[in-house]
All heavy atoms as TSV, in Angstrom:
chain	resi	resn	atom	element	x	y	z
A	1	MET	N	N	82.331	97.590	116.123
A	1	MET	CA	C	83.545	98.331	115.802
A	1	MET	C	C	84.732	97.391	115.767
A	1	MET	O	O	85.679	97.637	114.951
A	1	MET	CB	C	83.765	99.485	116.786
A	1	MET	CG	C	84.674	100.524	116.312
A	1	MET	SD	S	84.073	101.415	114.867
A	1	MET	CE	C	84.308	103.034	115.341
A	2	ASN	N	N	84.725	96.323	116.526
A	2	ASN	CA	C	85.785	95.418	116.548
A	2	ASN	C	C	85.965	94.645	115.230
A	2	ASN	O	O	87.065	94.430	114.768
A	2	ASN	CB	C	85.674	94.384	117.659
A	2	ASN	CG	C	86.141	94.909	118.981
A	2	ASN	OD1	O	86.883	95.865	119.032
A	2	ASN	ND2	N	85.740	94.296	120.069
A	3	ALA	N	N	84.802	94.311	114.557
A	3	ALA	CA	C	84.867	93.623	113.329
A	3	ALA	C	C	85.439	94.481	112.191
A	3	ALA	O	O	86.280	94.054	111.409
A	3	ALA	CB	C	83.482	93.123	112.923
A	4	ILE	N	N	85.119	95.753	112.187
A	4	ILE	CA	C	85.650	96.663	111.198
A	4	ILE	C	C	87.099	96.934	111.400
A	4	ILE	O	O	87.931	96.882	110.454
A	4	ILE	CB	C	84.816	98.012	111.220
A	4	ILE	CG1	C	83.416	97.771	110.795
A	4	ILE	CG2	C	85.514	99.025	110.249
A	4	ILE	CD1	C	82.527	99.006	110.961
A	5	GLY	N	N	87.509	97.110	112.636
A	5	GLY	CA	C	88.946	97.255	112.949
A	5	GLY	C	C	89.784	96.006	112.596
A	5	GLY	O	O	90.882	96.141	112.090
A	6	THR	N	N	89.205	94.853	112.820
A	6	THR	CA	C	89.974	93.592	112.477
A	6	THR	C	C	90.087	93.557	110.930
A	6	THR	O	O	91.149	93.151	110.396
A	6	THR	CB	C	89.170	92.418	113.025
A	6	THR	OG1	O	89.069	92.571	114.414
A	6	THR	CG2	C	89.936	91.106	112.672
A	7	VAL	N	N	89.066	93.848	110.152
A	7	VAL	CA	C	89.055	93.807	108.716
A	7	VAL	C	C	90.091	94.803	108.165
A	7	VAL	O	O	90.884	94.431	107.293
A	7	VAL	CB	C	87.673	94.065	108.124
A	7	VAL	CG1	C	87.804	94.250	106.680
A	7	VAL	CG2	C	86.795	92.919	108.489
A	8	ILE	N	N	90.132	95.969	108.736
A	8	ILE	CA	C	91.085	97.028	108.253
A	8	ILE	C	C	92.455	96.593	108.593
A	8	ILE	O	O	93.371	96.769	107.777
A	8	ILE	CB	C	90.709	98.405	108.855
A	8	ILE	CG1	C	89.385	98.924	108.253
A	8	ILE	CG2	C	91.876	99.389	108.573
A	8	ILE	CD1	C	88.877	100.185	108.865
A	9	LEU	N	N	92.685	96.029	109.778
A	9	LEU	CA	C	94.008	95.551	110.204
A	9	LEU	C	C	94.476	94.492	109.289
A	9	LEU	O	O	95.659	94.476	108.821
A	9	LEU	CB	C	93.914	95.100	111.672
A	9	LEU	CG	C	95.238	94.671	112.269
A	9	LEU	CD1	C	95.967	95.920	112.725
A	9	LEU	CD2	C	95.001	93.767	113.435
A	10	LEU	N	N	93.634	93.452	109.003
A	10	LEU	CA	C	94.071	92.411	108.083
A	10	LEU	C	C	94.268	92.854	106.672
A	10	LEU	O	O	95.168	92.332	106.037
A	10	LEU	CB	C	93.033	91.261	108.220
A	10	LEU	CG	C	92.990	90.528	109.514
A	10	LEU	CD1	C	91.896	89.484	109.543
A	10	LEU	CD2	C	94.303	89.878	109.847
A	11	ALA	N	N	93.412	93.840	106.249
A	11	ALA	CA	C	93.630	94.371	104.901
A	11	ALA	C	C	94.992	95.084	104.814
A	11	ALA	O	O	95.701	94.923	103.826
A	11	ALA	CB	C	92.489	95.267	104.566
A	12	GLY	N	N	95.259	95.852	105.870
A	12	GLY	CA	C	96.614	96.480	105.826
A	12	GLY	C	C	97.774	95.529	105.816
A	12	GLY	O	O	98.755	95.708	105.110
A	13	LEU	N	N	97.628	94.410	106.582
A	13	LEU	CA	C	98.647	93.400	106.579
A	13	LEU	C	C	98.773	92.732	105.196
A	13	LEU	O	O	99.864	92.515	104.706
A	13	LEU	CB	C	98.349	92.365	107.667
A	13	LEU	CG	C	99.357	91.203	107.787
A	13	LEU	CD1	C	100.669	91.771	108.260
A	13	LEU	CD2	C	98.850	90.241	108.809
A	14	ALA	N	N	97.609	92.449	104.539
A	14	ALA	CA	C	97.665	91.903	103.227
A	14	ALA	C	C	98.307	92.827	102.181
A	14	ALA	O	O	99.080	92.390	101.303
A	14	ALA	CB	C	96.237	91.601	102.799
A	15	VAL	N	N	98.072	94.077	102.356
A	15	VAL	CA	C	98.684	95.118	101.407
A	15	VAL	C	C	100.203	95.133	101.582
A	15	VAL	O	O	100.975	95.210	100.698
A	15	VAL	CB	C	98.029	96.410	101.557
A	15	VAL	CG1	C	98.856	97.531	100.779
A	15	VAL	CG2	C	96.613	96.407	101.086
A	16	LEU	N	N	100.649	95.055	102.883
A	16	LEU	CA	C	102.054	95.040	103.188
A	16	LEU	C	C	102.754	93.764	102.524
A	16	LEU	O	O	103.839	93.908	102.043
A	16	LEU	CB	C	102.289	95.071	104.693
A	16	LEU	CG	C	102.233	96.368	105.363
A	16	LEU	CD1	C	102.301	96.168	106.926
A	16	LEU	CD2	C	103.302	97.293	104.942
A	17	VAL	N	N	102.129	92.663	102.724
A	17	VAL	CA	C	102.704	91.385	102.184
A	17	VAL	C	C	102.746	91.484	100.643
A	17	VAL	O	O	103.729	91.091	100.076
A	17	VAL	CB	C	101.882	90.225	102.735
A	17	VAL	CG1	C	102.225	88.921	101.974
A	17	VAL	CG2	C	102.033	90.011	104.208
A	18	ALA	N	N	101.677	92.017	100.008
A	18	ALA	CA	C	101.636	92.131	98.603
A	18	ALA	C	C	102.737	93.092	98.070
A	18	ALA	O	O	103.390	92.745	97.087
A	18	ALA	CB	C	100.264	92.648	98.147
A	19	ALA	N	N	102.954	94.162	98.803
A	19	ALA	CA	C	104.019	95.077	98.359
A	19	ALA	C	C	105.401	94.433	98.532
A	19	ALA	O	O	106.279	94.598	97.624
A	19	ALA	CB	C	103.942	96.344	99.243
A	20	GLN	N	N	105.613	93.691	99.593
A	20	GLN	CA	C	106.946	93.052	99.748
A	20	GLN	C	C	107.115	91.947	98.696
A	20	GLN	O	O	108.208	91.828	98.120
A	20	GLN	CB	C	106.949	92.418	101.139
A	20	GLN	CG	C	108.272	91.781	101.479
A	20	GLN	CD	C	109.401	92.839	101.610
A	20	GLN	OE1	O	109.229	93.930	102.117
A	20	GLN	NE2	N	110.606	92.474	101.181
A	21	LEU	N	N	106.004	91.240	98.374
A	21	LEU	CA	C	106.194	90.206	97.320
A	21	LEU	C	C	106.439	90.827	95.957
A	21	LEU	O	O	107.167	90.288	95.174
A	21	LEU	CB	C	104.928	89.341	97.314
A	21	LEU	CG	C	104.772	88.363	98.476
A	21	LEU	CD1	C	103.488	87.585	98.395
A	21	LEU	CD2	C	105.939	87.325	98.467
A	22	TYR	N	N	105.799	91.954	95.701
A	22	TYR	CA	C	106.004	92.617	94.418
A	22	TYR	C	C	107.467	93.069	94.311
A	22	TYR	O	O	108.142	92.804	93.268
A	22	TYR	CB	C	105.118	93.886	94.400
A	22	TYR	CG	C	105.370	94.810	93.244
A	22	TYR	CD1	C	105.040	94.511	91.927
A	22	TYR	CD2	C	106.084	96.016	93.421
A	22	TYR	CE1	C	105.333	95.413	90.882
A	22	TYR	CE2	C	106.340	96.908	92.475
A	22	TYR	CZ	C	106.031	96.578	91.134
A	22	TYR	OH	O	106.272	97.398	90.141
A	23	ALA	N	N	107.975	93.664	95.406
A	23	ALA	CA	C	109.437	94.045	95.388
A	23	ALA	C	C	110.348	92.914	95.206
A	23	ALA	O	O	111.317	92.951	94.526
A	23	ALA	CB	C	109.720	94.942	96.624
A	24	THR	N	N	110.006	91.789	95.891
A	24	THR	CA	C	110.838	90.622	95.836
A	24	THR	C	C	110.830	90.000	94.456
A	24	THR	O	O	111.889	89.673	93.937
A	24	THR	CB	C	110.395	89.519	96.892
A	24	THR	OG1	O	110.402	90.157	98.159
A	24	THR	CG2	C	111.233	88.359	96.859
A	25	VAL	N	N	109.664	89.965	93.807
A	25	VAL	CA	C	109.575	89.376	92.448
A	25	VAL	C	C	110.388	90.285	91.442
A	25	VAL	O	O	111.124	89.767	90.674
A	25	VAL	CB	C	108.100	89.210	92.036
A	25	VAL	CG1	C	108.016	88.913	90.563
A	25	VAL	CG2	C	107.509	88.069	92.761
A	26	LYS	N	N	110.206	91.579	91.589
A	26	LYS	CA	C	110.924	92.513	90.701
A	26	LYS	C	C	112.420	92.408	90.947
A	26	LYS	O	O	113.253	92.504	90.020
A	26	LYS	CB	C	110.503	93.979	90.967
A	26	LYS	CG	C	109.093	94.256	90.523
A	26	LYS	CD	C	108.903	94.358	89.041
A	26	LYS	CE	C	109.287	95.780	88.606
A	26	LYS	NZ	N	108.987	95.996	87.205
A	27	THR	N	N	112.861	92.175	92.251
A	27	THR	CA	C	114.278	92.073	92.537
A	27	THR	C	C	114.816	90.687	92.042
A	27	THR	O	O	115.941	90.712	91.595
A	27	THR	CB	C	114.478	92.207	94.075
A	27	THR	OG1	O	113.881	93.421	94.492
A	27	THR	CG2	C	115.907	92.159	94.413
A	28	PHE	N	N	114.052	89.645	92.119
A	28	PHE	CA	C	114.516	88.382	91.560
A	28	PHE	C	C	114.771	88.478	90.064
A	28	PHE	O	O	115.603	87.794	89.548
A	28	PHE	CB	C	113.555	87.247	91.895
A	28	PHE	CG	C	113.819	86.501	93.083
A	28	PHE	CD1	C	113.006	86.582	94.251
A	28	PHE	CD2	C	114.941	85.660	93.195
A	28	PHE	CE1	C	113.306	85.884	95.417
A	28	PHE	CE2	C	115.254	85.008	94.367
A	28	PHE	CZ	C	114.412	85.060	95.447
A	29	ALA	N	N	113.988	89.366	89.380
A	29	ALA	CA	C	114.197	89.554	87.977
A	29	ALA	C	C	115.560	90.217	87.683
A	29	ALA	O	O	116.191	89.956	86.635
A	29	ALA	CB	C	113.065	90.392	87.342
A	30	VAL	N	N	116.034	91.034	88.652
A	30	VAL	CA	C	117.315	91.660	88.455
A	30	VAL	C	C	118.455	90.688	88.808
A	30	VAL	O	O	119.365	90.523	88.042
A	30	VAL	CB	C	117.409	92.885	89.448
A	30	VAL	CG1	C	118.798	93.464	89.431
A	30	VAL	CG2	C	116.360	93.925	88.960
A	31	SER	N	N	118.353	90.000	89.971
A	31	SER	CA	C	119.348	89.146	90.451
A	31	SER	C	C	118.812	88.236	91.504
A	31	SER	O	O	118.203	88.673	92.533
A	31	SER	CB	C	120.552	89.945	91.011
A	31	SER	OG	O	121.405	89.088	91.747
A	32	PRO	N	N	118.985	86.869	91.315
A	32	PRO	CA	C	118.528	85.962	92.391
A	32	PRO	C	C	119.153	86.214	93.807
A	32	PRO	O	O	118.457	86.043	94.807
A	32	PRO	CB	C	118.912	84.593	91.831
A	32	PRO	CG	C	119.087	84.754	90.388
A	32	PRO	CD	C	119.555	86.177	90.227
A	33	VAL	N	N	120.378	86.531	93.855
A	33	VAL	CA	C	121.010	86.764	95.158
A	33	VAL	C	C	120.366	88.029	95.816
A	33	VAL	O	O	120.081	88.029	97.006
A	33	VAL	CB	C	122.552	87.003	94.964
A	33	VAL	CG1	C	123.196	87.431	96.259
A	33	VAL	CG2	C	123.188	85.785	94.398
A	34	LYS	N	N	120.139	89.034	95.081
A	34	LYS	CA	C	119.511	90.252	95.579
A	34	LYS	C	C	118.111	89.991	96.013
A	34	LYS	O	O	117.572	90.561	96.950
A	34	LYS	CB	C	119.558	91.393	94.570
A	34	LYS	CG	C	120.977	92.007	94.450
A	34	LYS	CD	C	120.993	93.149	93.430
A	34	LYS	CE	C	122.398	93.626	93.212
A	34	LYS	NZ	N	122.532	94.746	92.377
A	35	GLY	N	N	117.426	89.120	95.265
A	35	GLY	CA	C	116.059	88.638	95.660
A	35	GLY	C	C	116.076	87.959	96.995
A	35	GLY	O	O	115.154	88.209	97.796
A	36	LEU	N	N	117.054	87.119	97.224
A	36	LEU	CA	C	117.097	86.413	98.558
A	36	LEU	C	C	117.404	87.450	99.659
A	36	LEU	O	O	116.841	87.313	100.726
A	36	LEU	CB	C	118.183	85.366	98.467
A	36	LEU	CG	C	117.791	84.111	97.691
A	36	LEU	CD1	C	118.984	83.154	97.630
A	36	LEU	CD2	C	116.588	83.420	98.362
A	37	LEU	N	N	118.341	88.392	99.364
A	37	LEU	CA	C	118.606	89.400	100.361
A	37	LEU	C	C	117.411	90.246	100.703
A	37	LEU	O	O	117.165	90.673	101.811
A	37	LEU	CB	C	119.731	90.301	99.812
A	37	LEU	CG	C	121.165	89.653	99.893
A	37	LEU	CD1	C	122.128	90.589	99.182
A	37	LEU	CD2	C	121.587	89.319	101.242
A	38	CYS	N	N	116.551	90.467	99.674
A	38	CYS	CA	C	115.329	91.222	99.808
A	38	CYS	C	C	114.391	90.512	100.790
A	38	CYS	O	O	113.667	91.119	101.503
A	38	CYS	CB	C	114.682	91.441	98.466
A	38	CYS	SG	S	113.200	92.454	98.501
A	39	LEU	N	N	114.400	89.158	100.769
A	39	LEU	CA	C	113.541	88.389	101.653
A	39	LEU	C	C	114.123	88.396	103.099
A	39	LEU	O	O	113.332	88.339	104.012
A	39	LEU	CB	C	113.382	86.957	101.162
A	39	LEU	CG	C	112.530	86.732	99.962
A	39	LEU	CD1	C	112.671	85.348	99.495
A	39	LEU	CD2	C	111.120	87.042	100.216
A	40	VAL	N	N	115.357	88.524	103.236
A	40	VAL	CA	C	115.981	88.289	104.543
A	40	VAL	C	C	116.253	89.583	105.318
A	40	VAL	O	O	116.049	89.658	106.482
A	40	VAL	CB	C	117.344	87.477	104.386
A	40	VAL	CG1	C	118.116	87.276	105.707
A	40	VAL	CG2	C	117.081	86.132	103.773
A	41	ILE	N	N	116.727	90.597	104.594
A	41	ILE	CA	C	117.159	91.807	105.227
A	41	ILE	C	C	115.999	92.881	105.200
A	41	ILE	O	O	115.615	93.237	104.104
A	41	ILE	CB	C	118.416	92.378	104.622
A	41	ILE	CG1	C	119.581	91.375	104.693
A	41	ILE	CG2	C	118.822	93.710	105.199
A	41	ILE	CD1	C	120.789	91.778	103.915
A	42	PRO	N	N	115.501	93.277	106.333
A	42	PRO	CA	C	114.509	94.335	106.312
A	42	PRO	C	C	115.041	95.633	105.768
A	42	PRO	O	O	116.156	96.018	106.077
A	42	PRO	CB	C	114.150	94.485	107.794
A	42	PRO	CG	C	114.685	93.315	108.525
A	42	PRO	CD	C	115.871	92.842	107.685
A	43	GLY	N	N	114.250	96.263	104.926
A	43	GLY	CA	C	114.689	97.574	104.338
A	43	GLY	C	C	115.455	97.409	103.085
A	43	GLY	O	O	115.626	98.427	102.331
A	44	TYR	N	N	115.925	96.198	102.698
A	44	TYR	CA	C	116.734	96.019	101.512
A	44	TYR	C	C	115.842	96.159	100.317
A	44	TYR	O	O	116.266	96.678	99.243
A	44	TYR	CB	C	117.373	94.727	101.470
A	44	TYR	CG	C	118.391	94.503	100.406
A	44	TYR	CD1	C	119.598	95.107	100.503
A	44	TYR	CD2	C	118.141	93.698	99.306
A	44	TYR	CE1	C	120.575	94.955	99.486
A	44	TYR	CE2	C	119.083	93.505	98.295
A	44	TYR	CZ	C	120.241	94.158	98.422
A	44	TYR	OH	O	121.201	94.040	97.391
A	45	ALA	N	N	114.566	95.850	100.406
A	45	ALA	CA	C	113.618	96.030	99.274
A	45	ALA	C	C	113.490	97.488	98.948
A	45	ALA	O	O	113.407	97.835	97.802
A	45	ALA	CB	C	112.251	95.421	99.664
A	46	LEU	N	N	113.525	98.365	99.985
A	46	LEU	CA	C	113.430	99.801	99.701
A	46	LEU	C	C	114.612	100.298	98.904
A	46	LEU	O	O	114.476	101.020	97.965
A	46	LEU	CB	C	113.324	100.570	100.959
A	46	LEU	CG	C	112.255	101.616	101.080
A	46	LEU	CD1	C	111.046	100.912	101.701
A	46	LEU	CD2	C	112.658	102.731	101.874
A	47	LEU	N	N	115.797	99.850	99.289
A	47	LEU	CA	C	116.997	100.224	98.518
A	47	LEU	C	C	117.022	99.719	97.113
A	47	LEU	O	O	117.276	100.561	96.184
A	47	LEU	CB	C	118.239	99.641	99.306
A	47	LEU	CG	C	119.584	99.850	98.668
A	47	LEU	CD1	C	119.993	101.317	98.786
A	47	LEU	CD2	C	120.643	98.933	99.247
A	48	ILE	N	N	116.646	98.533	96.897
A	48	ILE	CA	C	116.632	97.924	95.577
A	48	ILE	C	C	115.534	98.628	94.731
A	48	ILE	O	O	115.722	98.916	93.543
A	48	ILE	CB	C	116.360	96.412	95.647
A	48	ILE	CG1	C	117.613	95.776	96.244
A	48	ILE	CG2	C	116.095	95.878	94.319
A	48	ILE	CD1	C	118.888	95.929	95.429
A	49	ALA	N	N	114.352	98.916	95.283
A	49	ALA	CA	C	113.271	99.561	94.625
A	49	ALA	C	C	113.722	100.889	94.139
A	49	ALA	O	O	113.359	101.337	93.034
A	49	ALA	CB	C	112.043	99.637	95.517
A	50	LYS	N	N	114.453	101.648	95.005
A	50	LYS	CA	C	114.932	103.018	94.605
A	50	LYS	C	C	115.913	102.931	93.499
A	50	LYS	O	O	115.982	103.644	92.558
A	50	LYS	CB	C	115.417	103.735	95.837
A	50	LYS	CG	C	115.771	105.187	95.508
A	50	LYS	CD	C	115.915	105.887	96.760
A	50	LYS	CE	C	116.102	107.333	96.416
A	50	LYS	NZ	N	115.637	108.225	97.411
A	51	ARG	N	N	116.890	101.928	93.604
A	51	ARG	CA	C	117.958	101.734	92.700
A	51	ARG	C	C	117.469	101.391	91.295
A	51	ARG	O	O	118.001	101.803	90.271
A	51	ARG	CB	C	118.929	100.737	93.132
A	51	ARG	CG	C	120.195	100.568	92.274
A	51	ARG	CD	C	121.252	99.761	92.931
A	51	ARG	NE	N	121.827	100.550	93.970
A	51	ARG	CZ	C	122.531	99.990	95.000
A	51	ARG	NH1	N	122.765	98.709	94.959
A	51	ARG	NH2	N	122.993	100.754	95.958
A	52	TYR	N	N	116.380	100.531	91.206
A	52	TYR	CA	C	115.935	99.958	89.875
A	52	TYR	C	C	114.698	100.599	89.371
A	52	TYR	O	O	114.046	100.145	88.487
A	52	TYR	CB	C	115.867	98.474	89.993
A	52	TYR	CG	C	117.229	97.817	90.088
A	52	TYR	CD1	C	117.713	97.350	91.290
A	52	TYR	CD2	C	118.093	97.749	88.981
A	52	TYR	CE1	C	118.921	96.737	91.422
A	52	TYR	CE2	C	119.357	97.225	89.084
A	52	TYR	CZ	C	119.777	96.717	90.320
A	52	TYR	OH	O	121.043	96.197	90.390
A	53	GLY	N	N	114.145	101.635	90.014
A	53	GLY	CA	C	113.134	102.426	89.452
A	53	GLY	C	C	111.694	102.055	89.688
A	53	GLY	O	O	110.812	102.522	88.965
A	54	PHE	N	N	111.401	101.144	90.662
A	54	PHE	CA	C	109.994	100.877	90.988
A	54	PHE	C	C	109.705	101.323	92.405
A	54	PHE	O	O	108.799	100.686	93.055
A	54	PHE	CB	C	109.687	99.357	90.750
A	54	PHE	CG	C	110.543	98.452	91.437
A	54	PHE	CD1	C	110.212	97.866	92.696
A	54	PHE	CD2	C	111.705	97.900	90.913
A	54	PHE	CE1	C	111.010	96.969	93.352
A	54	PHE	CE2	C	112.523	97.042	91.489
A	54	PHE	CZ	C	112.134	96.509	92.747
A	55	TYR	N	N	110.364	102.386	92.864
A	55	TYR	CA	C	110.277	102.827	94.182
A	55	TYR	C	C	108.882	103.378	94.521
A	55	TYR	O	O	108.309	103.119	95.510
A	55	TYR	CB	C	111.323	103.880	94.440
A	55	TYR	CG	C	111.396	104.508	95.803
A	55	TYR	CD1	C	111.868	103.795	96.845
A	55	TYR	CD2	C	110.885	105.773	96.034
A	55	TYR	CE1	C	111.881	104.293	98.127
A	55	TYR	CE2	C	110.947	106.337	97.248
A	55	TYR	CZ	C	111.419	105.579	98.344
A	55	TYR	OH	O	111.511	106.126	99.596
A	56	ALA	N	N	108.310	104.139	93.555
A	56	ALA	CA	C	107.057	104.875	93.848
A	56	ALA	C	C	105.904	103.867	94.064
A	56	ALA	O	O	105.204	104.006	95.080
A	56	ALA	CB	C	106.697	105.798	92.709
A	57	LYS	N	N	105.808	102.841	93.268
A	57	LYS	CA	C	104.775	101.854	93.316
A	57	LYS	C	C	104.889	101.130	94.664
A	57	LYS	O	O	104.016	100.929	95.438
A	57	LYS	CB	C	104.753	100.867	92.215
A	57	LYS	CG	C	104.233	101.398	90.933
A	57	LYS	CD	C	104.305	100.311	89.890
A	57	LYS	CE	C	103.944	100.812	88.505
A	57	LYS	NZ	N	104.000	99.799	87.480
A	58	PHE	N	N	106.157	100.690	94.943
A	58	PHE	CA	C	106.394	99.880	96.151
A	58	PHE	C	C	106.200	100.734	97.405
A	58	PHE	O	O	105.436	100.275	98.325
A	58	PHE	CB	C	107.796	99.378	96.127
A	58	PHE	CG	C	108.281	98.759	97.389
A	58	PHE	CD1	C	107.748	97.546	97.798
A	58	PHE	CD2	C	109.188	99.378	98.201
A	58	PHE	CE1	C	108.106	97.000	98.976
A	58	PHE	CE2	C	109.613	98.820	99.375
A	58	PHE	CZ	C	109.035	97.554	99.825
A	59	PHE	N	N	106.731	101.938	97.462
A	59	PHE	CA	C	106.670	102.722	98.611
A	59	PHE	C	C	105.248	103.126	98.998
A	59	PHE	O	O	104.862	103.062	100.151
A	59	PHE	CB	C	107.566	103.956	98.542
A	59	PHE	CG	C	107.572	104.817	99.742
A	59	PHE	CD1	C	108.168	104.327	100.950
A	59	PHE	CD2	C	106.951	106.018	99.780
A	59	PHE	CE1	C	108.214	105.127	102.043
A	59	PHE	CE2	C	106.868	106.750	100.975
A	59	PHE	CZ	C	107.542	106.304	102.056
A	60	PHE	N	N	104.449	103.612	97.983
A	60	PHE	CA	C	103.134	104.056	98.311
A	60	PHE	C	C	102.158	102.912	98.657
A	60	PHE	O	O	101.318	103.034	99.501
A	60	PHE	CB	C	102.556	104.879	97.174
A	60	PHE	CG	C	103.194	106.203	97.070
A	60	PHE	CD1	C	103.858	106.606	95.854
A	60	PHE	CD2	C	103.230	107.075	98.150
A	60	PHE	CE1	C	104.522	107.805	95.761
A	60	PHE	CE2	C	103.897	108.318	97.983
A	60	PHE	CZ	C	104.491	108.682	96.877
A	61	THR	N	N	102.403	101.696	98.084
A	61	THR	CA	C	101.586	100.542	98.470
A	61	THR	C	C	101.954	100.181	99.925
A	61	THR	O	O	101.176	99.785	100.728
A	61	THR	CB	C	101.881	99.399	97.526
A	61	THR	OG1	O	101.561	99.886	96.209
A	61	THR	CG2	C	101.006	98.258	97.782
A	62	TYR	N	N	103.282	100.143	100.160
A	62	TYR	CA	C	103.711	99.851	101.533
A	62	TYR	C	C	103.193	100.812	102.550
A	62	TYR	O	O	102.784	100.345	103.653
A	62	TYR	CB	C	105.324	99.747	101.549
A	62	TYR	CG	C	105.882	98.865	102.600
A	62	TYR	CD1	C	105.941	97.480	102.408
A	62	TYR	CD2	C	106.390	99.358	103.735
A	62	TYR	CE1	C	106.518	96.666	103.339
A	62	TYR	CE2	C	107.021	98.609	104.684
A	62	TYR	CZ	C	107.078	97.212	104.503
A	62	TYR	OH	O	107.638	96.417	105.410
A	63	LEU	N	N	103.196	102.039	102.231
A	63	LEU	CA	C	102.691	103.094	103.119
A	63	LEU	C	C	101.211	102.908	103.340
A	63	LEU	O	O	100.697	103.034	104.478
A	63	LEU	CB	C	102.957	104.446	102.538
A	63	LEU	CG	C	102.656	105.623	103.377
A	63	LEU	CD1	C	103.460	105.598	104.711
A	63	LEU	CD2	C	102.868	106.882	102.626
A	64	ALA	N	N	100.498	102.508	102.352
A	64	ALA	CA	C	99.013	102.282	102.468
A	64	ALA	C	C	98.808	101.109	103.456
A	64	ALA	O	O	97.833	101.163	104.261
A	64	ALA	CB	C	98.363	102.003	101.152
A	65	GLY	N	N	99.632	100.072	103.414
A	65	GLY	CA	C	99.504	98.960	104.250
A	65	GLY	C	C	99.769	99.344	105.736
A	65	GLY	O	O	99.099	98.878	106.609
A	66	ILE	N	N	100.782	100.155	105.897
A	66	ILE	CA	C	101.137	100.638	107.265
A	66	ILE	C	C	100.014	101.434	107.815
A	66	ILE	O	O	99.557	101.293	108.973
A	66	ILE	CB	C	102.493	101.426	107.266
A	66	ILE	CG1	C	103.642	100.445	106.969
A	66	ILE	CG2	C	102.636	102.182	108.557
A	66	ILE	CD1	C	104.923	101.169	106.810
A	67	LEU	N	N	99.435	102.305	106.953
A	67	LEU	CA	C	98.270	103.132	107.405
A	67	LEU	C	C	97.034	102.266	107.814
A	67	LEU	O	O	96.374	102.516	108.733
A	67	LEU	CB	C	97.890	104.169	106.402
A	67	LEU	CG	C	98.822	105.309	106.182
A	67	LEU	CD1	C	98.472	106.189	105.007
A	67	LEU	CD2	C	99.020	106.112	107.397
A	68	GLY	N	N	96.866	101.188	107.073
A	68	GLY	CA	C	95.791	100.218	107.343
A	68	GLY	C	C	96.051	99.567	108.689
A	68	GLY	O	O	95.119	99.391	109.518
A	69	LEU	N	N	97.333	99.202	108.969
A	69	LEU	CA	C	97.608	98.580	110.237
A	69	LEU	C	C	97.388	99.560	111.392
A	69	LEU	O	O	96.784	99.173	112.415
A	69	LEU	CB	C	99.060	98.141	110.301
A	69	LEU	CG	C	99.439	96.823	109.549
A	69	LEU	CD1	C	100.950	96.553	109.592
A	69	LEU	CD2	C	98.679	95.616	110.143
A	70	VAL	N	N	97.797	100.807	111.243
A	70	VAL	CA	C	97.648	101.776	112.275
A	70	VAL	C	C	96.157	102.031	112.518
A	70	VAL	O	O	95.671	102.125	113.667
A	70	VAL	CB	C	98.402	103.072	111.937
A	70	VAL	CG1	C	98.081	104.218	112.859
A	70	VAL	CG2	C	99.935	102.807	111.991
A	71	ALA	N	N	95.392	102.261	111.393
A	71	ALA	CA	C	93.933	102.604	111.565
A	71	ALA	C	C	93.219	101.408	112.230
A	71	ALA	O	O	92.368	101.578	113.092
A	71	ALA	CB	C	93.394	102.946	110.181
A	72	GLY	N	N	93.504	100.188	111.794
A	72	GLY	CA	C	92.898	99.049	112.346
A	72	GLY	C	C	93.230	98.796	113.806
A	72	GLY	O	O	92.377	98.509	114.663
A	73	GLY	N	N	94.447	99.020	114.100
A	73	GLY	CA	C	94.925	98.935	115.504
A	73	GLY	C	C	94.299	99.998	116.384
A	73	GLY	O	O	93.919	99.730	117.569
A	74	ALA	N	N	94.126	101.190	115.894
A	74	ALA	CA	C	93.478	102.304	116.640
A	74	ALA	C	C	91.997	101.990	116.856
A	74	ALA	O	O	91.507	102.271	117.969
A	74	ALA	CB	C	93.658	103.636	115.907
A	75	MET	N	N	91.360	101.334	115.892
A	75	MET	CA	C	89.942	100.985	116.073
A	75	MET	C	C	89.768	99.848	117.101
A	75	MET	O	O	88.772	99.814	117.770
A	75	MET	CB	C	89.338	100.629	114.717
A	75	MET	CG	C	89.181	101.730	113.781
A	75	MET	SD	S	88.489	101.147	112.186
A	75	MET	CE	C	86.942	101.958	112.274
A	76	LEU	N	N	90.730	99.052	117.194
A	76	LEU	CA	C	90.657	97.872	118.130
A	76	LEU	C	C	90.993	98.307	119.575
A	76	LEU	O	O	90.628	97.651	120.488
A	76	LEU	CB	C	91.591	96.750	117.746
A	76	LEU	CG	C	91.094	96.040	116.479
A	76	LEU	CD1	C	92.171	94.987	116.043
A	76	LEU	CD2	C	89.759	95.326	116.669
A	77	SER	N	N	91.626	99.401	119.742
A	77	SER	CA	C	91.983	99.858	121.102
A	77	SER	C	C	90.844	100.414	121.849
A	77	SER	O	O	89.942	100.974	121.435
A	77	SER	CB	C	93.096	100.979	120.970
A	77	SER	OG	O	94.260	100.464	120.467
């Protein structure tokens, strides 16, 4: 069970990182300064995603990553 929990945990982390990178790349296309802010300030990616119309893709992918982290952590406990 530990191996499955570890895999799910790492997969959730990978999905979170991919969602953040997606939002950052889309934000850099809008403005380089906003892209840097997206990397530095937590939650800024959510604001920018909502403002520029890619909120649904970003949010649901981010949510899937969080669920993976929670499920993997619960399996490891």
